[in-house]
Residue, then its C-alpha position, 0 to 999 in steps of 0.5 A: m166628554k166633560k159636559r157628559n160627565k157633568s150631566t151624569q153627575t147632576d142626574t144621579s144626584h137627584d134622580w131616584l128613578t135612575l138609581l133604582g133602575i126604573k129609568d135608564p140614561g142609556t149611556e156607557e157609564w151607566a151600563r158599566v155601573r149596572a155591571e158593577q152593581i151585579n158584580l157586587v151582589q154576585n160577590f156574596a152569592l156563595l155566602r148567601l147560599a151558605v147562610s140561607i141553608m144554615a138558617g133553613c136548618v135552624v128553622v127545621a130543627t126548631l119547628g120539627p116537633t110541631a110543624s107538619p113534616p111535608v110542609l116544613l121539608g117542602w119549605f126548606a127545599g124551596v129555600v135551597v133551590v131558590s138560593s142555589l139558583l141565585a148563586w149559580p151564575h156566579i159559580r158558572s162564570n168561575r168568579g168572572y166579572a161583567v163589564m157592561a150590563t143592561r137594565l134588564e139584567l139588573h132587574r133579574e137580580t131584583l126578581s131573584l131576591v123577590a123570590a127569595a123574599l117570598c120563601w122567607t115570608a112563607l115561613p112566618i105565615t105558614l109555620g110560625i102561627d101556632g108554635g110556642r114561644d121558643q119557636v116564635l122567637t126562633v122564626w123572629s130571630v132568623a127572619t130579622a137576621m136575614m133582613g139585616c144580612a140582606a141590607f148589608a150585603l145586597s144594598a148595591v142593588p137598592a131596588a131589589t134589596a128594598c123589595f126583599l126587606m119590605t116583603v120579609g118584614s111584612g110577613l113577619a109583622f103579619m105573623m106577630y099580629r095574628l099571634g096577638m102581639p100588635l106592638i111587636a108587629v108595628t116594631a117589625i114594620a118600623y124595623s123594615v122601613a128603617l132597614t129599607a131607608a138605610c139600604l137606599v142611602n147606602g145603595r145611592t152612595i155605592i152607585l155614585h162612588k162607582l160612577n165617579q170611579l169610572v169617570l176618574r178612570e176614563k179621565t186618567e186614561v185620557v191624560s195618559l194618552l195625552l201625555r204619550e202624545y205630548e212626549d211623542s209629538g210635542g216640543d217639550w219633554m218629560w223627565q223622571t228621577d229616582a229617590s236619589r235624584c238621578l235621571t231614569h227613563v230618559s226622554p229622547r227629547l231631553a237627550v236632544a235638548l242636551g245634545v247627548e245620547p239618552t244612555a249617557l244621561e241614565t243614572k246621572p244626577l239631574l242637578q249635575i246635568i243642568a249645572g254643567d261646568t258650574w257643578e265642580a265650582g259650586n257657583f250655582p245660579a239662583g234658579l238652580r239653588e231653588l231647584a235643589d231645595k225643591l228636590k231636597n224637600r220633596e216639594s212640587f214646583s211649577d214653571l221654574v225657569l233656570p239657565v242651562q249651559i249647553d256647548g258654551v251657550t246659555r239656554w233657559w229651561e222651564l221645569s215643573a214636577s211633583p214627587r212620586y210615592d208608592e202605595s206604602g208612602a215610600f218616596l220614589g223620586f220626581r216626575g215632571v216636564g221641561s221645555d226650552v224657553t230661551e226664545q220666549r225669554r229673549s222676547a220677554d226681556k225685549i218687551n220688559r225693556m220696552a215697557r220700562y224704558d223711554t223710546l225717545t231718550g232711552m232713559p227709564n220711564r215712569l214704571l221703572v222709576n216707580e219700581t226703583l223708588a219702591i225698592a229704595m223706600s223698602e231698603a230705607e225702611r229696612w236699614r232705618s236710612r233715607c232715600g230721596f226723590m226729585m221731580i224735574d220740570l223744564d222751564r220754557f220748553k213749551a215755547v220751543n215746541d210751539t215756535l220750532g215744532h216737536p221734532i226740534g223739541d224731541r231732539l232737545l229732550t234727547r240732549v237734556s237726557e244726555r246731560l242728566r246721565s252725565i251727572m248721575s252716579e251709581n247712587e242715583l237713577c234718572g228717568r223721564l216721566g213724560g213730556d218735559e218731566f224727569a225724575v231722579v231716585v236717590k237711593d241713599a239720601n242721608d246727607p241733605a247737603k248732597m241732595a241740594k248739591l245734586a239739585q243745583s248741579i242739575i239746574d246749572t247743567l240744564s240751563q246751559p245753552y243747547e245747539v240743536d240743528q241751526y238753533t241756539l236754545y235756552i231753557g232751564a229747570s225747576i226741581g222739587t225734592a222729597i225725602g223718604p220715608r220722612d215726607g211719605r211712606t209710600v211711593e205715591t205720597l213721596i211723589r206727591s210731596a216732591d210734586l208739591a215742592l216742584y209746584r212751589s219752584k215753578d210758582e217762584g218763576g223757575g230755575v230753583f229747587h225746593c224741598y218738601e215742607p208739610q205746609l205745602h200740603v196745606h197749601a195744596e189742599e187750600r188750592r183744591v178747596i178754592e178750585i172746587a168753589l171757583r167752579k160754582a162761583l159764576e153760577r152762584n153770582e159770587f163775583e163782583v167787579h170793583y173799580q179803582p180810579v186812574v187820574n191825570a198826574q197834573s190835574g187830578t181828574i179821573e181819566s179811567f177806572e181799572a176793573l178789578l175782580r173780587w170774590t166773596n164765598p159763603e164758606l171761604g169768605t172774601v178771597s184775595p185775587a192774588k190767591f184765586i186768580p192763579i188757581a183760576e188760570d191753572a184750572r183753565l177757569i179764567g176764560p169764562i170768568g174773564e169774559w164775565v168781567l169784560r161784559t160787566a165792566c163794559k156795561e158799567a162804563a156805558k153809564w159813565p161820562a164819555t171821557v172816562r175809560v175802563a181798563v180790563n185785565v186779560s190773561a194769556e189763556q183768554l188771548h189763546d182763545n181764537s174767539f176772544a176778539s169776537t167776545v170783545v166785539s159782542a161785549l162792546a155791542q151789548a153795552g153800547l160802549d165806544p171801543n176807544r173807551l175800553e183799554v185791555e191790560v196785558t202783562e209781558s208774560v203773554f208774549m213769552h208764553e203765547g208767542t205770535h198768536a197773542v200778537a195776532v189776537l191783539d192786532k184784531i182788538l187794536a183794529m177795532g179801536v180798543r186801547l192796549a196797556l202793558d202792565d207790570f213792565g220791568t218786573g219780568y223779562s222786559s223785552l223791547g221787541y214786542l214794544s216795537k211790534t205792538r201798539f201800546s197806548t199805556i205802559k204801567v210802572d209797577r208799584s215796587f219801583v214807585q216805592g223804591a223811588a220814594k226811598n231814593a233807590p237809584e235803581s228804581l229811579a233809573i228804571i222809572r226814568a228809562v220807562v218814561a223816556l221809552a214811552d215818550s219816544l214811542g208815543m205812549t203814556t205812563t201810569a204809576e201804580g201804587v201811589e199812596t202818599e203826597e210825596e210819592c205823587r210829587m216824585v212820579n210827577r217830577l219823573g214824568c209819569r202822566k197818570i197815577q193810580g193808587y190809594l192816594y186817589g181811591r181804593p178799588m170800590p163798588a160800581a155805585e161808589a165809582r159812579a158817585l165819585l164821578g158825579a162829585e168829581p173831586e180834585r183828589a179823593v183820598a181813601 
């Protein structure tokens, strides 16, 4: 139906052949439109008859003295007969109306009007040629008046009316031309054309209006039918009120929904029925108050959900309605539909909870945390107060997952969530963002001391040991905090600020909390720029390897060089390794960069004397790669370097983060004959377990202990002695890092360190300078 109506509209908007009745679409709608056209013309049938007879009488009275009586009377008789024949069908049908009509019936009206036009055309041709000025003026006036009346009353049939106008207008122009008035003749033609054009436009408007009325009427009938079917067979129900908001014509389904008889609901206020027991107390729910406002203001509403008490059970109804008015604009009441959506609401509540709560811990998830933070920020803006946000990341949780498996990790997360809940008050909402990340929304954060106290309480609580199955687990927490709207006026910016503060806490080793500072954003932007530049540094050959000598503590001869990476960028200049190495590790770029350093250092070491080794630092990321051992083999083979001349340096963090996997990779490398050095021993957790399991050849004493021992710090002296004793007992050598003065050199010698590395014997230098140093082989090369 819808497609057919659309097609009909499109055709009638542009197809004049259809409008004029020359082409017939053959549809039911157009048959009804033809009938409406004929009915409109027939409505003026008696008026047309009366006007024609009166006009004929005027002509006869005017032309009687000069015209031939037989001709004049014959013309008048013809006018009366033709006009009577045009009016007769309407008189015979007793003002009845046709419902459908064919194109042939429409063309009968056209022929009838053409016949009437010929009658009036005969007047100026046969009777008005030889008359005087008054007679000519009379014939002109009558003819133009008849044309105007036809254009007004008969435009519903545009083809017929156009024929009438052009026929009468042509006869009138012919008469004026024969009388020697060509300008008036042209005026008659122009007048005829103008009336015809107006008639066609008006007729098109009338026809399309009738067609649209028919389509609308059909749609209304369809809607009424559907509404009756909806009321009779649907699960929903109709409702209607009068102007005083009382129910009328109560639907049986509405009565069933309320569990009462329809007669018991008649004339009762709709609000009272829905309110139930709360009607007397006046303690209405918000939905009912909204309904009352809509009814009071006579406003339409849709899908309004509100609770309804039925036999002590709360049900949920969904109502929609529109106000009703009579033809004079008087308000009659409301008419609408309703349905019981209790089950749908329960399902929606369940889905809503699933969408906003973490399935593992039962805590609010990221979506609910963000929504709560948005509300807290809105309230803070409104009352010119502050809200807070905390990002929590668990320390050493990954090690639990990697070593004991995800089921243990999941149970640990459940215990963590329980502890977090025990700390929270009504002022805070804690949720799990995902993985081992949690967050806390602090609704009122006007007191910074309370925020700090809460953060420290979380760290202390989560750092306590956990008993999970048969395991005792130790983890910790790092926290970043931000205050809104000071540190961010949107949810996204505030979360980012807390995340930057958390990053700083993790960067410091974890187990602490930090508040956001604007400088953190500057650092983050700097990291982003460095990371982008790092991704292109290898292919642009921006890296260079420098070499720092490691000498024998007794003889001062060079035993090895440590390969140290340097980076010079055209835009950033020389970037410190302390700055770009951590970024490369976080961005997972250290793998390809470390491989390049390894291959470059091996090729350079092949040019040195056979007694000099090269030491290359290897990160945990590289040892996590199963192909790293193959990379070492390839680098040694390409350089032609003896494996015994390569020393791989690792830090103890490798064992903390990567567990047994790192040991397995290192065992493969040691099996090749490559040496292994432990760097920065004593600065981290310093577990002795991996010293006994892994065959280190060298332990390097961090420069911080060397500097402390030079100042006679008891702790530093004790640590160096302990490391030397430990190394000697395990058959390892010790290297003192950061030796810069003669006094420090003598001190580490006395303590038993066998090798020395530091500025006293040489700064990190380019490969060419290292080769030159080896050639000179001075006793001591002070930079």
